[in-house]
C-alpha positions in Angstrom: -17.5 -1.9 19.0 -18.1 -1.7 15.3 -20.2 1.3 15.6 -18.1 3.3 18.1 -14.9 2.5 16.1 -15.5 1.0 12.9 -11.5 1.2 12.0 -10.9 -1.5 14.7 -12.3 -4.1 12.4 -10.0 -3.4 9.4 -6.9 -5.5 10.6 -9.0 -8.5 11.1 -10.3 -8.0 7.5 -7.0 -7.4 6.1 -6.0 -10.7 7.5 -8.9 -12.4 5.8 -8.1 -10.8 2.6 -4.6 -12.1 2.7 -5.9 -15.6 2.8 -7.6 -15.4 -0.7 -5.9 -17.1 -3.6 -3.8 -14.8 -5.9 -5.3 -17.0 -9.0 -8.7 -17.5 -7.8 -10.0 -14.5 -5.8 -13.3 -16.5 -4.6 -10.8 -19.1 -3.0 -10.2 -18.6 0.7 -7.9 -20.6 2.9 -9.1 -21.0 6.5 -6.6 -20.5 9.4 -6.9 -24.5 9.7 -6.0 -25.0 6.0 -9.2 -25.6 4.5 -9.9 -24.2 1.2 -13.4 -22.6 0.7 -15.0 -21.3 -2.1 -17.0 -17.9 -1.6 -19.7 -16.3 -3.6 -18.6 -12.8 -3.1 -14.7 -13.2 -2.9 -11.9 -10.9 -2.4 -13.4 -7.7 -4.1 -16.3 -7.7 -1.5 -14.0 -7.9 1.4 -12.0 -4.9 -0.1 -15.1 -3.0 -0.5 -15.7 -3.5 3.3 -12.2 -2.4 4.3 -12.5 0.8 2.3 -15.9 1.5 3.7 -14.9 1.1 7.2 -11.8 3.1 6.7 -13.9 6.1 5.5 -16.6 5.6 8.6 -16.5 8.2 11.4 -17.2 6.8 14.7 -20.9 7.0 16.2 -22.1 7.1 19.7 -22.8 3.8 21.4 -26.5 2.7 21.5 -28.5 3.3 24.7 -31.4 1.4 26.1 -34.8 2.9 25.6 -37.6 1.7 27.7 -40.4 2.8 25.2 -38.7 0.9 22.4 -38.2 -2.1 24.4 -41.9 -2.2 25.8 -42.9 -1.8 21.9 -40.5 -4.7 20.8 -42.2 -6.8 23.7 -45.7 -6.0 22.3 -44.6 -7.1 19.0 -42.9 -10.1 19.9 
C-alpha cells in the first residue's frame, strides 16, 4: 500500500504529529495517554510527511520465481 499510494499514510502521520508536545518536540503522547520521549521527534515526522506528499505512486511488486529461488539458496 505504501508503494502504490504513499499519500494514504499521510493522515496517520499528521495525527501522530499532532500528539507531540508544543513545548518539547521530542515528547509524544500516545492514544492511551502515556508520554514517550523520542530520539528524532516532530521534525522527523514532518520530514516523512513532506517526502510522502511529493512521491508518485509506483506499481505493486510481483513475485519472481528466479529471485525466490536465489533467496532460498541464500537462506
